[in-house]
N, C-alpha and C positions, 0 to 999 in steps of 0.2 A: 504494500500500500504506500502510495506517494504522499507528498505534501498536500494539505488542504487548508483553506481558510474557512473559519467558522464564525458565524455571528450567533452568540448564545445569550439568552435572557432567562434568568431564573432556571438555569440548568436545562432549558429547552433550546434545541438548535433551531434557529429561525431561518438560517441560510448556510449552505455549505458549498464550497467551490473547490474542486480539485485543481491543483496547479500543474499537473502533467497532462500534456495533450492526449496521450494514449489512455488516460483515465476518463475521458469524456465520451458520453454517448453522442454520436454525430448529430442527432436531432436536437438534443439539449444544447449543444454547443452552437448550433445554428440559431436557436431561439435567443441565446445570450448575445450573439453577434447582431441579430436583428434589433434587439432592444438597444444596443449601443448606437446603431444607425438611426433608430427612431429618436433617440435623445441626443443626437450628434451636436446640436447647438449647446446643450448643457455640458457635454463632455468637452467641447472645444473651449467654452468659457472657463471651466475649471482648470484645464491644462494651460490656458493662457495665464490664469491667475498664478499658477504654480511655476510658470516658466520665468519668473522674475525673482531674483535673489532678495531684493528689498521687500517684496510682499511676503516672501517666506519668512524672512527675518522679523517682519512686522507681526506676523501671526505668532511666531515664537515669543516675541516680546510681550504681546498681549496675553499669551498663555502664562508666561513667567510672572508678569506683574498684575495679573488679574483684571484690573480695570484702569489702565493708564489714561491720562489726558492726552490730547493732541500734541501739546508742547513736550510732554514726556517722550512721545514717540519720535518727534523731531530730534530731540536731544540724544536719545538712546541710539537711534539709527544714523545720526549725523547726516541728515538729509534735509532737503528744503520742503516748505509748506505744500507746494503743488504736488510733489510726489506722494507725500503723506495723504493729502486730501484725495487725490485720484485713486490711490490704493484703497483707502477706506471706503470710498464710494463703490468701487468694484466689489469689495468684500461684502458690503452691506447689500448690494444688488443680488449677490449670490447667497444671501442669508447666512454668512459665516461670522459676521460681526454685528453686534448690536450697539446702537448709540444710546447712552444713558445721560439724559439731561437732568441734572439735579437742580439747577437753575440756569438761566441763559449763559452765564459766564463760567459755569462749572459742568463741562461735558466730558464724559468718560466713555471708553469703548471696552467692550468685553466680547469674548467669543460666545457665540450661540452654541447650543448643543451640537449642531451640525458642524460648526467651525472647530470645536474641540475634537470631534470625531475625525474631521478631515485632516487636522494636523497630526493626529495619531496614526491615520492611514498612511501619511508620508513616512512616519517611523516604521510602520509595519511593512510598507513596500521596500524600504531600505533593508530591513532584516530579511525579508524573503529573498531579495536579490543577493544578499551576502550568503545566505544559507545555500541557495541554488548554485551560486558561484563556487562555493567550497566543494559542493558535490561534484560539479563538473571538473574541478581541478583534481579531485580524487581522493 
């Protein structure tokens, strides 16, 4: 039996995906591919979001500091207002980050549940790649 990804809630498997091509039923694999193609715009937007180092660092920073302010992000990432603003807009559009306005001059940002899961999926993807890479090497 090869590697699998599982999504488990209260000890119940909600989703399971084998990571070896030879472990897939051809029909089930085709259904997964069709779903990717149907959701291609969402897939493209998420890949675009994660194709930028600053945005990934920003998600890490929001995770690390729980609910930083805009200026905290500018300072921690050592980047300008426009980049932070544009990145936050993109993240909010994809429901990864929530804007918390305590009053007009006190705005913070935090990861949504989806945002937290997505940053952990980056970590999981990296681990899967490391494990498969080690298996290939031998």
